[in-house]
N, C-alpha and C positions, 0 to 999 in steps of 0.2 A: 560411825561411817564405815570403818573397817569391817565391822560385823555384817553390815548390809552387803558389802561386796562379797564376803565369804558366803553368805546365804545365796546370793545370785550364782556364785561359782558352783555351790553344791547342787543347786537346781539344774544348772546346765550339765553338770557331771551325771546326775541321775538321768536326765533326758538322754544324754549320749549313751549311757549304759543300756537304757531301754531300747534305743535304736539298734545298738549292737546286738542285743538279744534277739530282736525281731529279725535282723539281718541274718544272724546265724541260723535261726529257725528256718527262714526262707531258703538259705543255702542248703541246709540239710534236706529240706523237702525237694529242692531242685536236684541235688545229687542223688537222692533216692529215686526220683523219676528217671534220671539219666541211667542209673544202674538197671532199672526195670527195662528201659528201652534197649539198653545194651544187651541184656540177657535175652531180650525178645528176638534178637538176631537182626535188628534193623541196622 
């Protein structure tokens, strides 16, 4: 029983890490765009 809960926790952690990576990638993209726009003189 305990092992199953640990498996579920691991799966959730992996999912969270995946989301974090995606979010960071997105944020980097967004900040890059903002930098370009800023340098564009807008």
